[in-house]
GUKESE-487777 format. One line per field, with one value per residue (C-alpha): residue number from 1; residue in three letters; chain; x, y, z. Coordinates in Angstrom, 1 decimal, decimal comma, always signed. Example, Ala and Ser with C-alpha at 12.3 -4.5 7.8 and 13.67 -1.06 7.14 Angstrom:
pos c(1; 2)
code c(ala; ser)
unit c(A; A)
xx c(+12,3; +13,7)
yy c(-4,5; -1,1)
zz c(+7,8; +7,1)
END
This chain:
pos c(1; 2; 3; 4; 5; 6; 7; 8; 9; 10; 11; 12; 13; 14; 15; 16; 17; 18; 19; 20; 21; 22; 23; 24; 25; 26; 27; 28; 29; 30; 31; 32; 33; 34; 35; 36; 37; 38; 39; 40; 41; 42; 43; 44; 45; 46; 47; 48; 49; 50; 51; 52; 53; 54; 55; 56; 57; 58; 59; 60; 61; 62; 63; 64; 65; 66; 67; 68; 69; 70; 71; 72; 73; 74; 75; 76; 77; 78; 79; 80; 81; 82; 83; 84; 85; 86; 87; 88; 89; 90; 91; 92; 93; 94; 95; 96; 97; 98; 99; 100; 101; 102; 103; 104; 105; 106; 107; 108; 109; 110; 111; 112; 113; 114; 115; 116; 117; 118; 119; 120; 121; 122; 123; 124; 125; 126; 127; 128; 129; 130; 131; 132; 133; 134; 135; 136; 137; 138; 139; 140; 141; 142; 143; 144; 145; 146; 147; 148; 149; 150; 151; 152; 153; 154; 155; 156; 157; 158; 159; 160; 161; 162; 163; 164; 165; 166; 167; 168; 169; 170; 171; 172; 173; 174; 175; 176; 177; 178; 179; 180; 181; 182; 183; 184; 185; 186; 187; 188; 189; 190; 191; 192; 193; 194; 195; 196; 197; 198; 199; 200; 201; 202; 203; 204; 205; 206; 207; 208; 209; 210; 211; 212; 213; 214; 215; 216; 217; 218; 219; 220; 221; 222; 223; 224; 225)
code c(met; his; ile; glu; pro; gly; ile; val; glu; ser; ser; lys; ile; val; leu; ser; tyr; val; ser; ala; gly; gly; ala; gly; ala; tyr; gly; leu; thr; leu; ala; trp; lys; his; val; lys; asp; arg; gly; pro; gly; ser; leu; leu; leu; gly; ser; leu; val; ser; thr; leu; leu; val; leu; cys; phe; phe; gln; val; leu; pro; his; phe; pro; val; gly; val; ser; glu; val; his; leu; ile; leu; gly; ser; thr; leu; phe; leu; val; phe; gly; ala; ala; pro; ala; ala; val; gly; leu; thr; thr; gly; leu; leu; ile; gln; gly; leu; leu; phe; ala; pro; phe; asp; leu; pro; gln; tyr; gly; met; asn; val; thr; thr; leu; leu; val; pro; leu; phe; ala; leu; gln; phe; val; ala; gly; lys; val; ile; ala; pro; glu; thr; pro; tyr; val; arg; leu; lys; tyr; arg; gln; ala; leu; ala; leu; ser; thr; ala; tyr; gln; ala; gly; ile; val; ser; trp; val; thr; phe; trp; ala; leu; tyr; gly; gln; gly; phe; ser; ala; glu; thr; val; ser; ser; ile; ala; val; phe; gly; val; ala; tyr; leu; ser; val; ile; val; ile; glu; pro; val; ala; asp; leu; ala; val; leu; ala; gly; ala; lys; ala; leu; his; arg; leu; pro; ser; thr; gly; val; phe; glu; tyr; arg; leu; tyr; his; pro; ala)
unit c(A; A; A; A; A; A; A; A; A; A; A; A; A; A; A; A; A; A; A; A; A; A; A; A; A; A; A; A; A; A; A; A; A; A; A; A; A; A; A; A; A; A; A; A; A; A; A; A; A; A; A; A; A; A; A; A; A; A; A; A; A; A; A; A; A; A; A; A; A; A; A; A; A; A; A; A; A; A; A; A; A; A; A; A; A; A; A; A; A; A; A; A; A; A; A; A; A; A; A; A; A; A; A; A; A; A; A; A; A; A; A; A; A; A; A; A; A; A; A; A; A; A; A; A; A; A; A; A; A; A; A; A; A; A; A; A; A; A; A; A; A; A; A; A; A; A; A; A; A; A; A; A; A; A; A; A; A; A; A; A; A; A; A; A; A; A; A; A; A; A; A; A; A; A; A; A; A; A; A; A; A; A; A; A; A; A; A; A; A; A; A; A; A; A; A; A; A; A; A; A; A; A; A; A; A; A; A; A; A; A; A; A; A; A; A; A; A; A; A; A; A; A; A; A; A)
xx c(-2,3; -1,8; +0,6; -1,5; +0,1; +2,6; +3,5; +7,1; +8,0; +10,3; +13,7; +13,0; +11,4; +14,7; +14,6; +11,4; +13,0; +16,1; +13,5; +11,4; +14,3; +15,6; +12,0; +12,1; +15,4; +14,5; +10,9; +13,0; +14,9; +11,7; +10,5; +13,5; +13,2; +9,3; +10,1; +12,9; +10,4; +7,3; +8,2; +7,4; +3,8; +2,9; +4,7; +2,9; -0,9; -0,4; +0,9; -1,7; -4,6; -3,1; -2,6; -6,5; -7,3; -5,2; -6,5; -10,1; -9,1; -8,0; -10,8; -13,9; -13,7; -14,4; -11,7; -11,3; -8,7; -7,7; -5,0; -1,8; -3,1; -5,7; -7,5; -7,7; -8,6; -5,7; -5,6; -2,0; -1,8; -4,7; -2,9; +0,5; -1,4; -3,1; -0,7; +2,8; +5,1; +6,2; +3,1; +1,8; +4,6; +4,3; +0,4; +0,8; +3,4; +1,7; -1,8; -0,8; +1,1; -2,0; -4,5; -2,0; -1,8; -5,4; -7,6; -5,2; -2,2; -1,9; -0,7; +2,5; +5,0; +4,1; +4,6; +8,0; +6,6; +3,4; +5,1; +7,6; +4,9; +3,0; +6,3; +8,1; +5,6; +4,8; +8,4; +8,0; +4,8; +6,7; +9,1; +6,3; +4,4; +7,6; +7,5; +3,7; +2,8; +4,6; +6,0; +3,5; +0,9; -1,1; -2,6; -5,9; -5,6; -4,7; -6,6; -8,0; -5,1; -2,5; -4,3; -4,4; -0,9; -0,3; -2,7; -1,6; +2,1; +1,3; -1,1; +1,4; +4,1; +2,1; +1,2; +4,9; +5,8; +3,3; +4,4; +7,8; +6,8; +4,9; +7,4; +9,9; +8,1; +6,4; +8,9; +7,7; +4,8; +1,6; -0,4; +1,7; +1,4; -2,3; -2,7; -0,7; -2,7; -6,3; -4,9; -3,4; -6,6; -8,7; -6,6; -7,4; -10,5; -8,7; -6,7; -10,0; -11,6; -8,6; -8,2; -11,9; -11,3; -8,3; -10,4; -13,2; -10,9; -9,0; -12,2; -13,3; -9,9; -10,3; -13,7; -11,8; -9,1; -10,2; -10,5; -7,4; -4,4; -3,7; -0,3; -1,7; -2,0; +0,6; +1,6; +1,9; -1,9; -2,5; +0,6; +3,1; +6,5)
yy c(-21,7; -25,1; -24,8; -26,6; -29,9; -29,2; -25,5; -26,8; -29,7; -32,5; -31,4; -27,9; -29,0; -30,2; -26,3; -27,0; -29,7; -27,3; -24,2; -26,7; -28,0; -24,3; -23,5; -26,8; -26,3; -23,0; -24,3; -26,9; -24,0; -22,2; -25,7; -26,3; -22,7; -23,4; -26,3; -24,7; -21,8; -23,8; -27,5; -30,1; -30,8; -27,1; -27,7; -31,0; -29,7; -26,5; -28,6; -31,1; -28,5; -26,4; -29,4; -30,4; -26,6; -26,5; -29,9; -28,0; -25,0; -27,0; -29,3; -27,8; -24,2; -22,8; -23,2; -22,8; -23,0; -19,4; -19,1; -20,8; -21,9; -22,1; -19,7; -21,0; -19,1; -20,5; -18,1; -18,0; -15,1; -16,8; -19,7; -17,6; -15,5; -18,1; -20,9; -19,3; -19,6; -23,2; -24,9; -22,9; -24,0; -27,7; -27,5; -25,9; -28,5; -31,7; -30,4; -30,0; -33,5; -35,2; -33,6; -34,9; -38,3; -38,6; -36,5; -34,9; -37,5; -35,5; -32,6; -34,5; -33,9; -30,2; -30,7; -29,0; -25,9; -25,7; -26,0; -23,4; -21,1; -21,5; -21,5; -18,5; -16,1; -17,3; -16,7; -13,3; -12,7; -13,2; -10,4; -8,1; -8,6; -7,6; -4,1; -3,4; -5,0; -3,2; -5,4; -4,5; -5,5; -8,7; -10,4; -10,3; -6,6; -6,1; -3,4; -4,0; -2,2; -4,7; -7,7; -6,3; -5,6; -9,2; -10,6; -8,7; -9,7; -13,2; -13,4; -10,9; -13,6; -16,3; -14,5; -13,6; -17,5; -18,6; -15,8; -17,0; -20,6; -19,9; -17,6; -20,3; -23,2; -21,2; -18,4; -14,7; -15,1; -13,0; -16,1; -16,9; -13,2; -12,9; -16,1; -14,7; -11,7; -13,1; -15,3; -12,1; -10,3; -13,2; -13,5; -10,1; -11,5; -13,5; -10,3; -8,6; -11,6; -12,7; -9,8; -10,0; -13,6; -12,8; -10,2; -12,6; -15,5; -13,1; -11,7; -15,4; -16,2; -12,8; -14,3; -17,7; -15,7; -17,0; -20,6; -23,1; -22,7; -25,8; -24,6; -25,0; -21,5; -18,7; -17,1; -13,8; -14,3; -13,0; -11,3; -8,9; -9,9)
zz c(-9,2; -10,5; -13,6; -16,0; -17,5; -20,6; -19,7; -18,8; -20,7; -18,9; -20,3; -18,4; -15,4; -13,6; -12,5; -10,7; -8,3; -7,5; -6,5; -4,4; -2,6; -1,7; -0,4; +1,3; +2,9; +4,2; +5,5; +7,3; +9,3; +10,1; +11,4; +13,4; +14,9; +15,8; +17,6; +19,6; +20,2; +21,0; +21,2; +18,5; +20,0; +18,7; +15,2; +14,8; +15,7; +13,4; +10,7; +10,8; +11,0; +8,2; +5,9; +6,5; +5,7; +2,5; +1,3; +1,9; +0,0; -2,9; -3,2; -1,7; -2,2; -5,5; -8,3; -11,9; -15,0; -16,2; -18,7; -17,7; -14,4; -11,8; -9,4; -6,0; -2,8; -0,9; +2,1; +2,6; +4,8; +6,9; +7,8; +8,4; +10,8; +12,6; +12,8; +12,0; +9,0; +9,8; +10,2; +7,3; +5,1; +6,2; +5,6; +2,0; +1,0; +2,4; +1,3; -2,2; -2,1; -0,7; -3,3; -6,1; -4,9; -3,9; -6,4; -9,1; -10,0; -13,2; -11,0; -9,7; -12,3; -11,9; -7,7; -7,8; -9,6; -7,5; -4,3; -5,0; -6,0; -2,9; -0,3; -1,6; -1,6; +2,1; +3,0; +1,4; +3,3; +6,7; +5,8; +4,7; +8,2; +10,1; +8,0; +8,2; +11,5; +14,7; +17,2; +20,0; +18,1; +18,0; +15,0; +16,2; +16,4; +12,7; +10,5; +6,9; +5,5; +7,1; +6,2; +2,5; +2,6; +3,5; +1,1; -1,9; -0,9; -0,8; -4,1; -6,0; -5,2; -6,7; -9,8; -10,3; -9,9; -12,4; -14,8; -14,4; -15,1; -18,1; -19,5; -18,7; -20,6; -23,6; -24,2; -24,4; -27,1; -27,6; -26,5; -23,4; -22,4; -23,0; -20,9; -18,1; -18,2; -18,1; -15,0; -13,3; -13,8; -12,3; -9,3; -8,2; -6,9; -4,4; -3,4; -2,4; -0,8; +1,2; +3,5; +4,6; +5,2; +7,5; +9,6; +9,8; +11,0; +13,4; +15,0; +15,9; +17,3; +19,4; +20,6; +21,6; +23,5; +26,7; +25,8; +27,4; +24,8; +23,1; +21,5; +17,9; +17,2; +16,5; +19,6; +17,8; +17,3; +20,8; +22,1; +20,9; +19,4)
END
């Protein structure tokens, strides 16, 4: 989902700073709520692990350029289910930044667009989770259809934002639309893989349920709302 350099020129890229600022502000409200509910240690631990995982997702897992962007297996819904919305948001934000600083400095000018593309679908995913998961259901008991709904919501959000940035930067041309379509089709593979990854991780978490709690995991992972 990294927007390719040059898709949005410098004169238009200011909008990405505004959108990223708005997403960051909402992320801070989630972080503050997490601290009040779980304490600062839980936020710090969850954010640290999420950041390391995001960095691995970007750098270690297979990724390749397709059309206007890149296809990554980000596993945003997995981060949300295991660590919660606030640690996942911090992990996505800082993991993306570290990747840009250490491995892909050419992506830094697009950071505002890329972080918006990651965070806004995560916040939408939080809303979808409240609709498709009953309050009495811990996340470790999710069914495939529920995991698929979460994954679809997150990945559809990513594709939608990539589409917006591409059309905003390049205009509505046949070449741009074709590149967007190729990217969207390629991302279908992620929507297929991510629910399976979610259920595998949740199965592992269920097996570890009896281990002492460190506060790093989302409370809802093992408990009803």
